[in-house]
C-alpha positions as a printed Julia matrix, in Angstrom:
81×3 Matrix{Float64}:
 89.91  77.84  -4.61
 91.17  80.35  -2.45
 94.8   78.44  -1.46
 94.17  80.13   2.16
 91.74  78.08   2.46
 93.07  75.23   1.36
 96.37  75.56   3.37
 94.09  75.57   6.58
 91.85  73.1    5.51
 95.04  70.85   5.61
 96.16  71.95   8.87
 93.09  71.7   10.35
 92.83  68.18   8.92
 96.32  67.11  10.15
 95.41  68.59  14.14
 92.24  66.57  14.04
 94.67  63.46  12.82
 96.73  63.9   15.14
 95.22  64.47  17.93
 92.57  61.39  17.17
 95.52  59.44  16.88
 96.94  59.96  20.5
 93.24  60.43  21.98
 91.97  57.11  20.89
 95.74  55.81  21.57
 94.53  56.74  24.98
 91.07  55.91  25.38
 91.43  52.06  23.97
 94.49  51.88  26.28
 92.17  52.8   29.71
 89.68  50.9   28.95
 92.1   47.9   28.43
 93.18  48.6   32.05
 89.46  49.02  33.27
 89.43  45.08  31.84
 91.73  44.42  34.08
 89.31  44.7   36.75
 87.9   41.81  35.79
 90.37  39.64  37.28
 88.43  37.76  40.04
 92.11  36.55  41.86
 92.8   40.19  42.11
 89.23  42.13  42.79
 85.55  41.25  44.36
 83.1   42.78  42.34
 79.36  42.11  42.25
 76.91  42.13  39.36
 75.23  45.16  39.93
 79.05  46.87  39.83
 79.82  45.38  36.26
 76.38  46.07  35.28
 77.32  50.2   35.77
 80.52  50.23  34.21
 78.83  48.67  31.13
 76.26  51.5   31.5
 78.98  54.14  31.81
 81.47  53.05  28.98
 78.92  53.05  26.42
 76.84  56.08  27.23
 79.82  57.72  26.84
 80.68  55.66  23.84
 77.19  56.7   22.6
 77.66  60.34  23.79
 81.05  60.87  21.73
 79.72  59.3   18.9
 77.08  61.29  18.54
 78.56  64.89  19.13
 80.15  64.03  15.61
 76.29  64.73  14.48
 75.74  67.31  16.45
 77.29  70.68  18.0
 76.84  70.24  21.39
 77.54  67.01  23.59
 77.5   65.8   26.94
 80.08  64.12  29.38
 78.99  61.34  31.43
 80.22  60.86  34.8
 80.71  57.29  36.97
 80.48  55.96  40.06
 79.81  52.77  41.85
 78.29  54.17  45.08
């Protein structure tokens, strides 16, 4: 095997692992913070709001997972309005 390819593959792998760990930590923290909105003593929301939040989160997770099997993906957007 070509040593240059092995080094590049290792470098690409290291970059992927580093970025994936950082981005996953940020994403999980952001989801946890969204979960804080469920505190009814601090916030007022409707069942429709909850449905929209669930739909947006599930849609984005599904789109992200699908991108690992496809070349192009789309970004989900979100609004309560």
